[in-house]
C-alpha positions as a Python dict, from the first residue, in 0.01 Angstrom:
ca = {
    (1, 'X'): (0, 0, 0),
    (2, 'X'): (76, -255, 267),
    (3, 'X'): (-130, -485, 484),
    (4, 'X'): (-188, -212, 746),
    (5, 'X'): (-256, 92, 524),
    (6, 'X'): (-627, 105, 609),
    (7, 'X'): (-559, 59, 980),
    (8, 'X'): (-301, 338, 977),
    (9, 'X'): (-551, 574, 809),
    (10, 'X'): (-804, 507, 1087),
    (11, 'X'): (-544, 552, 1362),
    (12, 'X'): (-447, 889, 1211),
    (13, 'X'): (-814, 989, 1246),
    (14, 'X'): (-804, 897, 1616),
    (15, 'X'): (-986, 565, 1582),
    (16, 'X'): (-886, 234, 1742),
    (17, 'X'): (-846, -63, 1507),
    (18, 'X'): (-858, -441, 1549),
    (19, 'X'): (-704, -697, 1315),
    (20, 'X'): (-548, -1045, 1306),
    (21, 'X'): (-183, -1023, 1198),
    (22, 'X'): (-14, -1331, 1053),
    (23, 'X'): (338, -1450, 1122),
    (24, 'X'): (551, -1569, 1410),
    (25, 'X'): (798, -1285, 1463),
    (26, 'X'): (618, -1164, 1778),
    (27, 'X'): (545, -1504, 1940),
    (28, 'X'): (475, -1570, 2220),
    (29, 'X'): (360, -1210, 2289),
    (30, 'X'): (133, -1230, 1982),
    (31, 'X'): (57, -1559, 1812),
    (32, 'X'): (-31, -1565, 1442),
    (33, 'X'): (-400, -1488, 1391),
    (34, 'X'): (-477, -1349, 1737),
    (35, 'X'): (-710, -1048, 1747),
    (36, 'X'): (-503, -738, 1821),
    (37, 'X'): (-644, -398, 1917),
    (38, 'X'): (-427, -93, 1850),
    (39, 'X'): (-512, 257, 1970),
    (40, 'X'): (-368, 597, 1877),
    (41, 'X'): (-87, 710, 2105),
    (42, 'X'): (122, 1022, 2162),
    (43, 'X'): (499, 973, 2119),
    (44, 'X'): (575, 1089, 2474),
    (45, 'X'): (353, 809, 2609),
    (46, 'X'): (563, 535, 2447),
    (47, 'X'): (815, 320, 2635),
    (48, 'X'): (1066, 49, 2558),
    (49, 'X'): (875, -279, 2540),
    (50, 'X'): (557, -130, 2393),
    (51, 'X'): (424, -303, 2082),
    (52, 'X'): (339, -52, 1812),
    (53, 'X'): (197, -42, 1461),
    (54, 'X'): (466, 137, 1264),
    (55, 'X'): (637, 172, 930),
    (56, 'X'): (1012, 103, 892),
    (57, 'X'): (1183, 142, 555),
    (58, 'X'): (847, 127, 378),
    (59, 'X'): (733, -192, 556),
    (60, 'X'): (447, -203, 807),
    (61, 'X'): (498, -391, 1133),
    (62, 'X'): (330, -466, 1463),
    (63, 'X'): (659, -487, 1653),
    (64, 'X'): (836, -388, 1973),
    (65, 'X'): (1004, -64, 2067),
    (66, 'X'): (1356, -182, 2155),
    (67, 'X'): (1515, 156, 2238),
    (68, 'X'): (1429, 526, 2245),
    (69, 'X'): (1654, 823, 2166),
    (70, 'X'): (1463, 1149, 2200),
    (71, 'X'): (1178, 1120, 1948),
    (72, 'X'): (1335, 827, 1763),
    (73, 'X'): (1238, 466, 1821),
    (74, 'X'): (1427, 147, 1744),
    (75, 'X'): (1183, -117, 1620),
    (76, 'X'): (1233, -493, 1631),
    (77, 'X'): (1056, -824, 1664),
    (78, 'X'): (1033, -1064, 1960),
    (79, 'X'): (1296, -1297, 1810),
    (80, 'X'): (1593, -1062, 1845),
    (81, 'X'): (1561, -902, 1502),
    (82, 'X'): (1594, -526, 1452),
    (83, 'X'): (1401, -347, 1177),
    (84, 'X'): (1560, -5, 1226),
    (85, 'X'): (1508, 342, 1369),
    (86, 'X'): (1203, 558, 1295),
    (87, 'X'): (1079, 901, 1392),
    (88, 'X'): (760, 949, 1588),
    (89, 'X'): (575, 1021, 1260),
    (90, 'X'): (620, 653, 1163),
    (91, 'X'): (459, 516, 1482),
    (92, 'X'): (81, 509, 1440),
    (93, 'X'): (-57, 332, 1746),
    (94, 'X'): (14, 109, 2046),
    (95, 'X'): (-118, -242, 2107),
    (96, 'X'): (-369, -238, 2392),
    (97, 'X'): (-528, -583, 2376),
    (98, 'X'): (-458, -932, 2240),
    (99, 'X'): (-738, -1190, 2222),
    (100, 'X'): (-768, -1543, 2081),
}
């Protein structure tokens, strides 16, 4: 179980979630501790530049979609790092709001 396991379960049920992620990998788009709201999303609605709650190689991230190939998404942070490629089944929701 990771930090987002409970949030992912709610997103799979069609519910929006809000939480305060910690870390600086997404600054300045998301600063550590800001309130983030993530809503369920269909894979065909996603675009490069969207911030998604996803799982890459067993790790849970609120990171950017860097590239799309069919129904595969390349995930990375806002500092130039790449986490890897995932299928649409590993993308659970899209960031819709960031608040202090």
